N, C-alpha and C positions, 0 to 999 in steps of 0.2 A: 221750419222745414220748407224746402223749395220743391214745388211740383214742376216736373219737366213736361211742359205742354208741347204738343205737336200741332202745327198749323198746316193748312193746305193753301197754297198760293193760287193765283188766277189760272195757272196751267194744270192744276191738279197734282202738283208736286208737293211732297211732305217737306216741311221745314222745321227743324228742331235744334236744340243745343246738344252737343256731343263733346266728349273728351278727345275725339279724334284718335290719334295713335298714342296719345299720352297715357302712360301707365301709372303715373304718380298722382293723377287727379288735380294737377296744378295748371292745366291748360284746357280752357273751354272755348269752343267756337260754335258758330251757327252753320249748319250744313243743310243742303237740299238732297233729297233722295227720290228719284223717279221709281215707279213700281218696277221691282225686279232688278234694279241697278244699284251701283255703289253710291257712296256719299261724296259730295263735293262742297267745299267751303263756299259760303255766301260772302263775297267780298264787297263790303260797304263800310264807309266811315262810321255809320251808325251801328255797326256790328263788329267791333274790334275783338281780338282774342283777349280773353279775360282769365284771371287767376282763380275765380270761383264760379261755380255753377249758378249761384244766386244772381250774381251781377250779369252774367251772360244771358240768363233767362229774362232778367229785367230789361236788357237791351232788346231782346227779341220780342218781348211782349209789347213794348212801345212801338217798335218797327211794324209789327203785325197790325197793331191798332191803326197806325197811319195808313197802312196799305188796305185796310178793310178785311183782313184775313180773320177767319174764325177758327178757334181750336177744334181739333177732331175729338 
């Protein structure tokens, strides 16, 4: 089972994996969300759109570790 972890970046913005507007669960991407705002995709070669939550979360976990982000 994959745990969907939420991280906080250096600006206090939440970063997490989301299915975005996908309703079939086949598209997973990493997004940022400022307090009280909508989500925006994090565009990075290290965080491509994936077909599974598990793979997208694995990408984000590795990215967050490199950036020194801690899970909330």
